[in-house]
C-alpha positions in Angstrom: 24.0 22.9 11.5 21.3 24.2 9.1 22.8 25.2 5.8 21.5 28.3 4.0 20.2 27.7 0.5 22.2 29.4 -2.3 20.9 32.8 -3.3 20.7 31.8 -7.0 18.5 28.7 -6.5 15.4 30.2 -8.0 17.2 30.8 -11.3 19.0 27.4 -11.3 17.8 24.3 -13.0 19.0 21.6 -10.6 16.5 20.0 -8.2 16.8 20.6 -4.5 17.6 17.7 -2.2 17.2 17.9 1.6 19.5 15.6 3.5 18.5 14.8 7.1 20.9 12.8 9.3 22.5 13.4 12.7 25.9 12.1 11.4 28.0 14.8 9.7 30.0 12.1 7.9 26.9 10.6 6.3 25.5 14.0 5.3 28.9 14.8 3.6 28.8 11.5 1.7 25.3 12.0 0.4 26.0 15.7 -0.4 29.1 14.8 -2.4 27.2 12.2 -4.5 24.2 14.4 -5.0 26.3 17.4 -6.2 28.2 15.1 -8.6 24.8 14.5 -10.2 24.1 18.2 -10.3 21.5 18.4 -7.6 21.3 21.4 -5.2 21.7 20.2 -1.6 20.6 21.6 1.8 21.0 19.8 5.1 19.4 19.2 8.5 20.8 17.3 11.4 17.5 16.5 13.1 13.8 16.2 12.5 12.9 19.7 13.8 15.4 21.3 11.5 14.1 19.2 8.6 10.6 20.4 9.1 11.8 24.0 9.2 13.8 23.5 6.0 10.8 22.0 4.2 8.5 24.9 5.2 11.1 27.4 4.1 12.6 25.9 0.9 10.1 23.3 -0.4 12.7 20.8 -1.6 12.0 18.4 -4.4 13.1 15.3 -2.4 14.1 14.4 1.2 16.7 11.8 2.1 16.3 11.1 5.8 17.8 8.7 8.3 15.4 6.7 10.5 17.7 6.5 13.6 18.0 10.0 14.9 18.0 11.2 18.6 15.0 12.9 20.1 12.8 12.7 17.0 13.4 9.7 14.8 12.7 9.5 11.1 9.3 7.9 11.6 8.0 10.6 13.9 9.5 13.3 11.6 7.8 11.7 8.5 4.5 11.6 10.3 4.7 15.3 11.0 6.1 16.1 7.6 3.1 14.5 5.9 0.8 16.9 7.7 2.5 19.8 5.8 4.0 18.4 2.6 3.7 15.8 -0.1 7.4 16.0 -0.9 8.9 12.6 -1.9 10.9 11.0 1.0 13.6 8.3 0.9 14.3 6.7 4.3 17.7 5.5 5.3 17.7 2.5 7.6 20.5 0.3 9.1 18.2 -2.7 9.2 16.7 -4.6 6.3 13.6 -5.2 8.5 10.3 -5.7 6.7 8.5 -4.3 9.8 10.5 -1.0 9.6 10.0 -0.9 5.8 6.3 -1.5 6.1 6.0 1.2 8.8 7.9 3.8 6.8 5.9 3.2 3.6 2.6 3.2 5.6 3.6 6.6 7.0 4.1 8.0 3.5 7.7 7.3 2.6 8.3 6.7 -1.2 11.3 4.5 -0.8 14.0 3.2 1.6 17.7 2.4 1.3 19.5 0.1 3.7 22.8 1.2 5.1 25.5 0.7 4.1 24.8 1.6 0.5 26.8 2.5 -2.6 26.8 5.8 -4.5 25.2 4.0 -7.4 22.3 2.7 -5.3 21.8 6.2 -3.8 21.8 8.1 -7.1 19.7 5.4 -8.8 17.0 5.5 -6.2 17.0 9.3 -6.0 16.6 9.6 -9.7 13.8 7.0 -9.8 11.8 8.7 -7.1 12.1 12.1 -8.7 11.0 10.7 -12.0 7.9 9.2 -10.4 7.1 12.4 -8.8 7.1 14.2 -12.1 5.4 11.6 -14.3 2.6 13.2 -16.3 -0.8 12.6 -15.0 -3.1 10.4 -17.0 -5.7 12.2 -19.2 -8.7 13.5 -17.1 -11.4 11.0 -16.7 -14.9 11.2 -15.2 -15.8 9.1 -12.2 -15.6 5.4 -13.2 -18.4 3.2 -11.7 -17.1 -0.3 -11.1 -20.3 -1.6 -9.5 -23.0 -0.5 -7.0 -20.3 -0.4 -4.2 -17.2 1.0 -5.8 -16.4 4.0 -8.0 -13.1 5.7 -8.9 -12.7 9.5 -9.1 -9.6 9.8 -11.1 -9.5 13.6 -11.1 -9.4 13.7 -7.3 -7.3 10.5 -6.8 -10.1 9.1 -4.6 -12.1 5.9 -4.4 -15.7 6.0 -3.5 -16.8 3.0 -1.4 -20.5 2.9 -0.4 -20.7 6.6 -1.0 -17.7 7.5 1.2 -14.7 9.2 -0.4 -11.3 7.7 0.4 -8.1 9.4 -0.5 -5.4 7.5 -2.3 -1.7 8.2 -2.0 0.1 8.9 -5.4 1.6 5.4 -5.6 -1.7 3.7 -4.7 -3.4 5.8 -7.4 -0.8 4.9 -10.1 -1.1 1.2 -9.2 -4.9 1.2 -9.2 -5.0 3.2 -12.4 -2.7 0.7 -14.2 -4.6 -2.3 -13.0 -7.9 -0.8 -14.1 -6.5 0.1 -17.5 -5.8 -3.6 -17.9 -9.0 -4.9 -16.3 -9.6 -8.6 -17.0 -5.9 -9.2 -17.9 -3.2 -10.5 -15.6 -0.4 -7.9 -15.2 2.9 -9.6 -14.3 4.8 -8.5 -11.1 7.7 -7.0 -13.0 5.5 -5.1 -15.4 3.6 -3.5 -12.5 6.8 -2.6 -10.7 8.4 -1.1 -13.8 5.2 0.9 -14.7 4.4 2.1 -11.2 7.8 2.5 -9.5 10.3 2.5 -12.4 12.5 0.0 -14.2 15.0 -0.1 -11.3 12.4 -1.7 -9.1 11.3 -4.6 -11.3 12.7 -7.2 -8.7 11.3 -5.4 -5.6 8.2 -7.6 -5.2 7.7 -6.6 -1.6 6.8 -3.1 -2.7 4.1 -4.5 -4.9 2.8 -6.8 -2.2 2.6 -4.0 0.4 0.8 -1.6 -1.9 -1.7 -4.3 -3.1 -2.5 -4.8 0.5 -2.9 -1.1 1.1 -5.3 -0.9 -1.8 -7.3 -3.9 -0.8 -7.8 -2.5 2.7 -9.2 0.7 1.1 -11.5 -0.8 -1.5 -12.3 -4.4 -0.7 -15.2 -5.3 1.6 -13.1 -8.3 2.8 -9.4 -7.7 2.0 -8.6 -11.4 2.8 -11.0 -12.5 0.1 -10.7 -9.8 -2.5 -13.4 -9.1 -5.1 -11.7 -6.5 -7.2 -7.9 -7.0 -7.1 -7.2 -10.7 -7.7 -3.9 -12.6 -7.2 -2.6 -14.8 -10.0 -0.1 -16.7 -7.9 3.5 -16.7 -9.2 2.5 -14.4 -12.1 0.9 -11.1 -11.1 -2.4 -9.4 -10.3 -5.6 -8.9 -12.2 -8.4 -6.3 -11.7 -11.8 -7.8 -12.1 -13.3 -7.4 -15.6 -16.1 -5.1 -14.5 -17.3 -4.4 -18.0 -17.8 -8.1 -18.7 -19.5 -8.6 -15.3 -21.8 -5.7 -16.0 -22.8 -7.4 -19.2 -23.6 -10.6 -17.4 -20.4 -12.5 -18.0 -17.9 -14.1 -15.6 -14.6 -12.5 -14.9 
């Protein structure tokens, strides 16, 4: 069943959440908790309906189950990312790092493992929506790290050996925060709170995954990074490029 959006949505303040799940019971559970938090809600029971709803209503957030018949959440997410940058939270019945990694790599913004409490659901929804609406950093010109790497902050791109590479929003926020603190070790919990939100300060696997994504995009040898350095048990440090340019040692 595809629910029609309320006629007065354009004049209403609440943000619009699209729930995608083939189980009516789960859609009702999520809808009830979202409406208690004053969100507007629309529903889809499969991936095809979800894509239609996104094209038609442009929701602020999608909460989508992974295990759906015919077109699962991963396939739907892949097609979704061809038409929209809407934040997506995946629902999964397995706390499986391979599934989590796959979902994040396809462009999911978060995941929740079933079963989950209303508090977890509303907390994650709120955090993802806040990240999506964080103000952009002040405009900056292209920042030249060295002869190989530059960062175009206005376009959210890295330039490696003259080739432009797009960054996803989370990758951009993470790289931007590391560069702002170049030469200093930024602790795990600080990065998580600054990039994902305070609720994520213990979710170190997010940080590890996105550091790996960034290294694959900017490092010549991701296994032996030159720019994003690991301080084991503490955090990460972006190389002090200003000091290196002046002839010092990072």
